[in-house]
VEXMARLO-969570 format. One record per residue: residue in one letter; x, y, z of N, C-alpha, C in turn. Coordinates in steps of 0.05 Angstrom, whole numbers, plus 5000, padded with zeros to 4 digits. Atoms other than C-alpha are relative to their C-alpha. Example, Ala and Ser with C-alpha at 12.3 -4.5 7.8 and 13.67 -1.06 7.14 Angstrom:
A501849765000524649105156501850245000S498449764999527349795143498550225014
# end
This chain:
M497750195002281863185939501450064974C498649905023287363355892502949905000G497150045001294663315872501450274999I498649755000299663865886503049964994T497150005004306864025865500950284998G498949735003311564615862502950015005I497249964996318464895865500650285010F498949744991322065455901503050004993A497249995009328565615864501450225015Y498449814985334065975902502050154983N497949895018338766115844499549924972L500450065029339666035769500049704995V500050295004341265295775497349895008G502650094992334765185813497950084979K502149915019330865585761499849824975F500150185024332665085706497749795004N502050204995327664615740497150104995K502749895003321765085729498649894975V501250105025320664805659498649745004N501250274995318564145690497450015015V502349984983312764405731497449904986A502450085014307464305678499849694998A499950295002309563575666499649875027A500350114973310063455741497150025009T502849964993302963715749498349804984R501650195017300263285691500349715011A499550274990303362665725498049945023L501950044978298162765781497149994990E502649985012292262725733497949835013K501950174989288962135766499050095028R500949894975288862485833498050234996G501849775005285363075802499250014970P500750025029281862915736498350234990D502049805009277263525735501250264990F498949745009282064115725503050015007Q497249954995289364315720500750294995D499049745004292864975729502750035012V497249964991299965225740500550305003F499149734996302565875770503050014996L497149975005309366105745500950285007S498749744995313666665773503049974996E497150025005321066815771501349785017W498750194982322866385831498249775010V501950204989316565995851498049924978C502150115017311965545811498349815016L501950174986305765185837498249864980G501850155017301764635803497949865015H502350124986294964355820498349844980R502050165014290463795795497649975019R502349994982283363825821498049774996L502350174999278263305840497950165015S501949814989272263755852498149865019I501750114980268563595917498250215013I501549794988266464235952500350254983D500149775019264364835910501449934974T498850105025265664525842500250214978R499949795020265265195806502950084993E497449915010270965495766501450195020V498949804982271866045818501649875023A498650144978274365515868502449844990H497750145010279865255823502550105014Q497349924989287165275846502149984978P499249844977292365555852498050235005M501949794992287866035890501550235014W498749764988289866745909498150145019D501749844982287367175966499250264986A501049755012283867835953502150204993T497949805004290368235957501949924978G498150095020294167805907502749945012R497450054988299767695958500449705005Y499750284992298366965978498649814980A501250205017297066345936500249735015I500150274987295165635958499549784980V500850255012295264945929499549805022F501050144977291564455973498849734991N501050275004290163705974498749915026G501350094976284863486024497350135004E502549884992278663706060500250115028I500349894973277364156120497149985008F502850064995270963886151498750205018N501349794984269864456200500450274987Y499449755014270964986147497750205003R502249814997263965276155500150165026E499749864975265065436228502450204999L497749825003271965726212499350244982R500849795018268966126155498450215014Q501749814985263766436201501750175019Q498249854982269166626251501650224985L498549815017273166966195498250234990I501949795009266967336170499550215023T500449814977265967636240502450185004R497649844998273067896234500350184975G500049825023271168266170501049894974I499050125024273667776118497849924981A502050065020269567716054500949764983F499350235016269267076013498650014973R501250015027267966975939499349724991T500750285006267366215940498649875025E501050164978263965685983501949775007S498150224997270265265985501550015026D498350014976274465026044502850104994T497449905008280665226004500350295008E499949724994279065966011500050055030V500049984971277665876085502749945011L497350084991284265526096502050224994L498249795008288066066058499850245019N500449764983284966636098500649955029L499350074972285666276164503050015004W497150004998293066176151501150284999I499049725002294066906131499850145027H500549874975291267116198501249865024E499050154977293866556243502749874996K497550145008299966286206499949715011E499950284993302165606234498049935023N502050054979297265686293497449914989C502550095012291665536244499849695000L500050295005293764806239498549845021N501450154979291064576306497050075001Q502849945002284364896288498649844978L501150145023283464456227499149725007N501050274997279163836230499749894971G500150115027280563446167502649864993F497450115009286163156125501050184978F499049795018290863566083503049974996A497249925005297463716050499750254983F500349755015298164426026502550165000C497749815001303064966006498850284995I500849725004302065716013502550174994Y497849835009306466215977499450295007D500249724993307566916005501850154980Q498549875022309567335944501650235010Q498649764990311667935985502549915015E497750094985316267556033501749814984E498750225016318267045979500649775019S499850234982316866466026497949804994L501950225003313365796025499349895028F500850144976309465446080498649754991L501250265007307864696073499249865026A500850154977304064256121498649744992R501450265004301363546128498349945025D501950054979295463306169501149835023R499050114975296063006239500949714997Y499550305000296062256220501149904973G498850095025298862256149498049884981I502050105018292362126113500650094971K499249905026294862556055503150014999P497150005002302062496029501250274993L498549765009307263036020503049924999L497250065004314162895991501550254992Y498549765008319763395982502949944997L497150015004326963495960501150285006S498849744993331264045990503049984996D497149985003338264225967500850294998E499049735000342564845959498850184979D501049845023339065055895496950045001K502949995003331664925907498749825022L501850194986325964595945497849934980I502350085016321064185905498349815017F501850164985314963825931497849884982A502250125015309263375907498449815017S501650194986303662925928501049714996E499050265006306962325895502750014987M497350015011313862105873499950024969K500149995029311562035800500250294990S499849725007310962795800502850105003L497249914995317862915830501949904979L498350115020320962465778500250174975H500049835023319162965725501950245003Y498049794996324063465756502849904994G497350105005329863015737501749965024I498650034975331762845808502149784999D498050204997337862435828498649745011K501450254992335561705833501849815015S498350174983341061445879498249895022L501750144980337960935926500850075028D499549984971337261026001500149725010Y499750284993340060376026498949935028T501450044974337360466097497049964994A502950045007330360546066499649734986L500350255015331559946021500149765020T499850224980333659506080497549995016T502550004984327559726120497749904984Y502150105017323059596061499949694999F500050305002325258866056499549875027Q501050114974323558786130497050055003L502849924994316859156133498149974976N501650005025314559126060498950284993Y500549735007313959886059502250175012I497949824991318460496071498950215018P501149804981316960916133501250284995A499149725000317461676134502150025022T499849795020321762066132501449914974R498450095022325461636083498249924976T501250105024323761446011502049824986A498150175015326960985960502450154991F497849835010331361565937501250165022A498549874979336661865981499350305003V500449715000334862585961497250085007V502849934996327362545972499149915028K501050064973323962566040496950025000K502849964995316862486065499750185025L500549844976314363026112498449835020L501450164980312262696177497250115005P502649904992304962736197500350195024G499949814978303463316244502350194999H497749825003309263736216499550204978Y500149805022310164356174502850104994I497449905010315864666134499750304994Q499849725008317665406129502550034983V497849975019322065596070500350304993K499549725009325266276057502850014989R497549965014330766336006502249815010G498050204993334465686022500049935029D500250074972332865696096497549835004V502250194998328665076107499849905029R500450084972325864946176497549835003I502250194996321464356197499250005030H500949994973317164376259497649815004P502450154994312063916293497850195010Y502149844988305264206310498049825015Y501850184987301663586335501349735006T499450284994303162936371497649895015I502250124986298062446398500550045030P499649944971297062656472500149745017Y499750254985299862026505502850015013P502250054982300661926562498250255002A502049794999294262326567500350165026P499749844976294462916615498049925022Q502050104981288162626648498249804985P501850205012283362046635497750144985T502149875016278162206581497249905007A502650104990272661816617500349905028T499850094972271061656689499249715005S500850284997268260966676499849884972Y500250135026267660446621497350074987E502649935011260260606613500050284988Q499849735011261661346604501750014975A498250005024267261196555498549904976Q501650095022262360806512498250224989Q501849795008257461376511501550224985L498449795013262861886494501049914973L499150105026265661446438497850014980F502349995018258761386407499650294990Q500549725007257862146409502250114982K497849895015264762316383500149884972L499950125026264461816326497650104983E502249895015257562056306500550284990A499349735008259962776305502149994977S498050025020265962566264498849924973V501350095025261762196212498350224989Q501749785010256862776208501750224987R498249805012262663256194500849924972R498950105025264962816137497949944979L502150035020258362816100499750244981V500349765017259363506069501449944973A499050045028260263445993498050114981D501849915021257463745930500049804977V499950215019258363085893498949745013P501150244988255562375904501949885021L498550114977257862075971498849745009G501050254990257361365996501949895022A498350114979260760886044500849714992F499250275002264860256040498749845022L501350174980261259686076500949724996S498950275003265059046086498349795015G501550194983260358736138501449965027G498750004974265458826194499050225018I501049814980264459236257500650294991D499149725005268359856235498450144978S501549885022265159986168497050015005S502850004993258359806196499350235019V500449774983259060326251499950254984V499949765017260960856200497450024983T502450015017255260646154497550085017G502449954984250060646210499850295009L500149724991252061336236499550194976A500449835023252261626166497149994991A502850035009245361346150498150165018R501749844982242561726210499750294989H499949715008244362386176499850034970K500149975030244162226101498049794990P502050185011237761926073501049874974N499450145025238561406018503149984996L497150035002245961316034500749764982H499150225017249460885981502449875013T497850154988253960336007501049794979F498750175020258859885969501749795013S498250214990262159225981500849824977I499250205020265958705941500049725012G500050274992265157965946501349834979F498550175019268957395914498549734998R501650245005264756835884501549745004D498450244998270456345884501649985026Q498750014973272756495956497850045021K502349974982266456375996500750035029F499249984972270156306062500550295007F499449734994272457026056497850204992D502149835010266057296026498250095023E501649894977262657756078497750164990T502149825011257458056031497349945013D502650054986251757696068499750185024Y500049824976253658086131499650294991A500349725010254258726090497150054993R502849975008247258616062498250045025K501649984976244458516132500350285013V499649734989247659176155498550204983A501449815018245059536094497050005004K502950024995238059276106499350125027H500449904973238559446180499850315000F499949715000240160176165498650124975G501649905023236160236100501750144979T498349875020241960406053499549894973E500150105027242160345978502549854994H497650165000246959765974500749884973T499050135025251259525916502249815007V497950204997255258885917501449964973F498550065024260758815866501049715003S499450294998261058055857502149934980L497750035017267857885830501249725004T498450244996272757305824502950095005T497249934996280057275844501450054974Q498949945026281457275770499550294992D500649725004278057955765502050175015L498049864983282758175821502749994986Y497450035013288857905785500250184975A500049845024286758285722500850295005Q499349734993288058935760502950025011L497450004987294858725787502050184986H498049845015298959055732499450305004S500849724996294959705740501050105027V499149934973296559705815503050045000L497149995000303959565805501050244983D499249785017304360085749499650275015Y500549754987301360625794501950065023L498249974977306160505852502750124990D497549885009312160975844502149995022E498050064980315860725905499549705008P500550284992316859995929498049995022F502250034981310559795967498849734996A500650285004308759075980497749905018D502450094987302159066018498149904978S501550125022298458585972497150075000S502849934999291658805997499450264986A500449775017292659435956498449934975V501550085024289759045898497050005007N502850004992283258955937498950295002V500949724997282859705954499750134973Y500249895028284259875881497449924987M502450115012278559425858497550135012L502349884987273659685909499750304992S500149715007275460415893499250034970Q500749995029274960285818497049964996Q502850055004267959995824498350225014T501549804986265560505875499950264985R499849755014267861085832498050034977K502049995021262760895780497450135010Q502549894989257261135827500450235020A499549794979260661605878502750124996T497449865001266362105883501350005027V499050014973267062055958498949755014A500950234984266861446004501150015028L499150024972267161376079501049725004S498950274994271260796107500549975030G499450054972272760466174502949985006D497150024995280260516167500850165025G498949874976284260706229499049885026A501150114975279860346280501849795012D498350224990284459746285502550115014E497649894988290660166300499450165025V500649834977287260636349498849845023F501450144979282960136386500849715005G499050274995286859486381498449784986G501750195015283659076326501449774987Y498550215014289258626301500649765018T499250244985291157916322502550065016K497549944986297958196340499550155026H500649854975294658646392499249805023L500550214980291958026427502649875009A497450134993298957726424501650185019F498649814983301958356455498850005028A501450004974296658356510500849755016R499350254986298257636526502950005009A497149994993305757746525500450195024I499749814978304958346572499049885026Q501250114975300357986621501349745009G498650254993304057316618498049795009G501750224991301456646643501149744990W498850265007302655906636499549934970K500550065028299455856567502150144982E498149855016304056396540502849885003S497450134995310156066572500249744985L500050265014308155396542500450054970A499749945029307355696472502850074993A497249935005314355986478501849765003A498350244995317355336505499849804977L500450195022314554946446501150104973K498949895025318355366395501249804982P498850205018322354766369497949844985A502150155013315854406353498750174978W501249835020312955006316501950034976H498049995022319455036274499649774981V500150245016318454326250497449974984L502650035013310954346234499650184976P500449835024308454616167498650265007K501049734994306855366166499150134974S501049855023302555766117497650175009R502349834994297456326118497449884988H502350075016292755936073498649755008A501550234989290355356116499850045030P500549934972287455396187502249895018F498150124981292254906222502850124996S497349905005298655136188500250295006N499949714993296755866198500250035031T499750004971295855726273502949945008V497250074994302755406275501850244993R498549775008305556006238499850225021Q500449794980302556486289501349925027L498850094975304956066348503150024999L497149965002312056066321500850295002R499449714998311856816312499850095029Y500349924972309356886383502449905016A497850124984314656416411502650154995E497649855007320156796374500250275015G500049734988318057466403499650005030H500850014972316157226473502350105019G497949934981322957316506501650254992M498649765009325057946469499350245017S500749744988325358656495497550114986A502549895011319159076482500450104972R499549895027322159436422500749784980D499250225019325358816391497649834993R502450165005318858436399498150144980Y501749855018314858986365501149984971W498850005027319759026307499949724987H500150285011320058266299497249944991W502750065008312458206297499050184977A500849835022311958786248501449934974S498350065023317158486201499449744987F500250255015317157956148502749854998A497350125001324657826153501750135021T498049894981330157916204502150154985M497849845012335958386192502149814987P498050175013340857806178498949884974K501150105025336057516126500050214978V500149785019335358186092502950064990Q497249955009342958296091500949784981R499250215018343957616059498850034972L501449965026339157826004501750164981F498449825016344158345979502749904993T497250065006350758295944501850135020S498149884981356958455984500550304994A499649725008357659105945497850185012V502249854989350759335968500250005030R499750004971351959116040502150205009D498049814993358159546040499050295000K501149735002353860156022498150065023L501949964978349260056082501450105025D498949894975350960496142498349895023L501550134979348860056200499350185023N500649804979349260626250497550164992Q502249855010344461026207497449845000Y502350185000339760426200499049975029H500950044972339560306276498950255012E501149744990338361046290497250034989F502649985012332561036241498049815013R501750204988329760396271499250095029Q500649924973330260666342498150245001A501849785001326761306323497149914994L502650115006320960896295498849865024L500950154977320560496359499950175026N499849824977321061106405497649995019P502250004981313961046433500049775019I500250244984315360366463502150005022V498250024977318360296533499949715010D499850274990320159666571499750005030P502050165013315859376600497850184988E501949845015310759626550497149975010N502850004996303459806558498849964972L501250045027298659606501499650274986N500349745013297460346489502650094987D497449955013304960406474500049884972I500050145025303959896419498250144980L501949865018297860256391501250274991L498749755008301760916391502149954979A498050075020307460586353498749934974D501550065024302360306303499050254986C501149755011299360996294502250174987R497749845012306261286278501449854978L498550155020309060716237498149874979V501650165018303960236207497850174987L502349855010298060706199500750194977P499549815022301161276158501649884977N498150095021306460876120499049754985D501250235013302460246103497150054994M502950005004294960296113499050254986L501049755012293761026096501350054972T498749985027298861016039498549834980K501550195018295260416009497350124992V502749895006288360746014500250254983D499749755015290761415988500849944971L499150055028294461135927497949854984M501950165016289260625907497450144995S502449845005283361095915500650224981M499349785018286861665881500649914972A499650115027288861215823497449984985N502650015012281361185811498450255003G501449754997279661905826497850005021L501950024979275961725890501150115026E499249904974276362095956499049825022V500850174978276261656018500450155027R500049854975274561966086499949805024V499650194979276361626152499150115027P501149884975271861816212501549915025F498650094976275761396262502650165005L497649844997281661866250499550305003D500549734990278262496271501750045025Y498149974978283162796320498750005027E501450014974277862866374499549715008V500450294994276562106369502749885009V497350124993284061936370501050105027N499249894974285662406428498449875022F501750134980279862106466500949715005A499250284998282161396452502549965016F497450034986289161506479499950105029G500549954972286261746544498649785015L501550234989282961066556502049795009P498350224992286060486594500149784978A499750205020288759926550497949785002A502050214996283759436580497350074988Y502549935014278059836548500249914970K499750065029280959636480500449704995V499550295003283658926487499749875028H500550114973281058506544498849724998R501050285000280157756555499549894973G500250105027281257586483498250154981I501849835016276558136457501550244989R498749785013279558616407497950234996K501749775004276759326399497549985018R502150064981272659176461498050245002I501849774996269959886470498450074975V501549955025267959966397497749804998Q502150205001264159316400497850065020D502049954980260659486465498550264997A501449755003259060206449497849994979F501950015022255260006387498549734999R501250264999252559326410496950024995N502949975004245259576412499350154975F500449845024246159976348500349834975L499450175023248759436301498449745000P501450265000245458786278501549805017A498850194982246658236328501749804986E498550215015249357776273502950074997L497249925004255758186269501849915023Y498550074976257857946339500449705001N499450284996260857286359500449844974R499150145024263557116291502950074994P497249945005270757066267500350234980K499349795019273957656233501649874977K498950155022275457376164502150164985G498249855016278657926124500549874973F499350135026281457786055502550134989E497549915013288457846028499949914971A499750095028289957815954501549735000P498850275000291757085939502750004985V497449985015298957245920501549744999L498650265001301556555938499049844976A501250155022296756235889500950124973W499249865025298356765836502949944993M497250045005305856675844500649714992R499650285008305155925837498849934973H501350065026300955975774500350244981E500049795020299556625736502750154999L497549844999306056975759502449825000K497750184998310456355758502150064979D498049945020313856515692501250275004T499049734995314457255710502249995022I498050034979318257045773502449854991K497850185007322456485745501650104977K498649935025324056755676500550294995D499749715005323757505684501050155025L499349824979323657915748502149885020L498150124982327457415791501749794986S498350185015331157055736502950055006E497249974994338556935743501250234983D498949795018340057385682499450285010F500949744990336057975710501550075026I498849954973338757905781503050074997R497149955002346057865760500650264985A499649755015345458435710499450245018Q500849794982342058865763502150075021G497849964981347558775814499350075028L500949934973343358885876499949765018F500650234983341558195900501849764995D498450245001345357555914498249784988Y501850195012342357045866499849745015T500250254984344056465912497850025020E502249964980339356765964497350014986I502549995015334056915912499149724992K500650275008334456205888498749845023K501150144976333155945959497150095005L502749904996326956385965498149884980K501750125021324256135899499449715006R500350294994325455415920497949965022Q502050024978321555525985497250074990L502549915011316055895948498449774987F501350215016314555295904500149735015S500050244984315354785961497349955013I502650064987309854446001499850145027N500049864974311854856063501150294996P499049735007312355586039500250195023G499949824977311255906107499150284992D500649725007311256666101501650104977V498049915020316156676043498650154977H501349855022310856915994500050305004A500049714994310757586030502750124992R497349915007318357646020500350014970V499750015029317957435947498350224987W501749785010312157925936501550275002A498549754997316558485963502150024978L498050005022321858285912498750064973V501549955025316758265855499250294997A500849725001314058955873502450184996F497649845003321059225879501149994971Q498950045027323358935812498250144979W501849865018317159195777500550305001W499449714997318559895805502750074988W497349955011325959845788500050034970R500150015029324559675716498650254989K501649775009319460245710501450265004V499149744991323160795746503050054995L497049975001330760665743501149934973
# end
């Protein structure tokens, strides 16, 4: 796991940016604390920060060259089937000087070019330079587990693992107003866009070929849906196959030359990963965090039961929400693009504590998106199937509007969910998905901005972007359509971005067995009823491992835990919001937002009926923090 950056200059103007490569590489220090090196040539420069995981010796440092000196690679990620690929290359007469997956990837690409990508089982973002052809090849893994940003203009192409690296090249910081509008709806910015108009994110499952100003982007993988044929003949067979495929996936992800453990929350997903890992790794270390002052959300008792069941060496980090708040500034400081998923603070804290004992951690991320684990998936299933209860919930929308709504109390949270359901019930499939994925409607977001900013937004461009994101959904939709949309939108741009940034901020590599491509391909060949059925979420995951996991994990509510941002904003962050980031002086001087609308949001935030407004205010706080730091 590492950080990469580089530049391909096409002319003298582009060459001026070469002086920034060393600083751009240093900016990725937390991603790769173990080693840094930079390759410099007349037109191409490559930078690499290393977090040593496989073959930690000096000979495996990067940039790495092949035996002929023609090709160089900088690589962020892991290739879990590298040993099998290495053996295949050896039979073709290729000699290796390291035990690293980097050298395997480089040689496989030399012989297979882009055809190598579908042979890789792992996660990655990498760049290979062909010194003879003067060309670059860049690629990103199938699901966007690892990031890759780039800027392409008439003078150069530059790329990096994170925006903080690109900023060292002195890029144009003009805002992308379509991205900005989307951010204030979703609380994150989906690929291909970024906060800056000139910078793009490479889509998952895509690669870039660059040769002297000719930049071509191609897809190499899409989730096979609709599946060419069913992946199981019965529900019973599907359970057996899922168990086998997940176990193989976990086993592949145990390779490391440094301490490796697993996150263990006490939920089904992390417990499955832990149990399968414990089968193949004696004395597996597992880690969980609990909050002493939030007993309702504390699942560490369940985590301990799982650890005891599988015989792991378990560590509980017992914290308070004040401990969590103490890391808030570190989280906001590390974000180099507006990002408002508040649970990033939790991931940061877990990664920080885990890194004290391990360099690699397995996690259960991805299971919810692939197998239907969210409350919204139940809502979609009910909306698709219909019935008198669903019609009644929609008909009572006026009542839900009047009653108090909040995420932080059982009754008011139920009312909030019923209102959201009622609002989306009569919409088209795509509009319903977008509405349930958003924290604010388009009219509300537009009112947030000054008239000058609204004039800069190209509505046609925005709608084209939105439609592209919703492309997997047809009308009437199947639940698998919704899961596919989640895997393309929510998973890479919110969930995986959060885990990558927060783990890398602490020099920790996180591996996600549920996102092995063999598991994902298998899952999308299953009927939707195998995933969500009669009020049961992730049905097949629960059933496939029912006799494997402790019985106590079943028939209990999924608690989860969000950072208590509403409480923070009403207390610790109150002055920051009122007198600083969302103050009238700051807002009017900034010239982006309409202070009248900001004032309304603040008033609702501090009222007895805040509803979901804290999520919108948090998006503003995260944006303002980023604005002050970067612009």
